[in-house]
C-alpha positions, 0 to 999 in steps of 0.5 A: 500500500502506498500513501502519498506524503507531503514534507513541508519546511515551515518558517525557513529564514535561511537560504542554505536550510531551504537548499538542504530541504530541496536536496532531501526531497521536501515537497514544499518550503516556506521562505519566511523573510517576514522579519526582514525589511520588505525589499530583503523579504522580496529578495530572499523569497524570489531566490528561494522560488527560483531554486524551488521551482527548478526542483518542482517544489512549491513555495509559501512566502510570508508578508506581515508579522505573525507574532508569538503569543508571549512577545511583549508587543502582543500583550499576552496573546490578544488578537490584533495587538498594538505593534502587530504588523498586518499584511498590507493588501497593496504590498501583498500584490507587489510581493506576489508579483515580484517573487512568484510564490505559490501561496502567501501567509498573511498577518490578519490578527492571529498569533503563534501559541496559546491565546489568552483572549479571543482572537480577532481576525481582520476579515475586511483586510483579508478580503482586500488581500484576496481581491489583489492576490490570485494565489491561495492565502495561508493563516498561521496561528490557527490553534484556538481560532473559533471554527466560525472565524476560520470558516469566514477566513476560508470564505475570503481566500484562506486555503491552508490553516496552520495548527501547531499549538493544539497538536503539541498539547 
């Protein structure tokens, strides 16, 4: 019996790490330059896309910053905290056009880790991004987001939701 398996490298900030993953048969990679200035993020991501696409591997990029629940700017895990860097719709359009990514992780109010307050997704922003970006959108920090909020995000273009915290616990 054969079972298809996907092997995804998540949050790769280092080009050499991505190259190692490609050599070892990963079927998708995430180029995470979200902590970099916009131009540096574009440069890193485009470089990863060039190498990965040559190997037939899909690339997810990230624009905006999805913080960890314990980050000081997050205020203990509230959705859309002060200091949170949302994805800008016009910048998302430019990023996708310049990098050639296959999917885009966006920052619209989620955090990585456990929420101490109910998350608040910026669904209007998500819809505006969807209107400008023709590729699937990705939501990181899905653990703890209520099902109805996830359905609303999916209706606005989210094709993949990452859950890690719930699985770890």
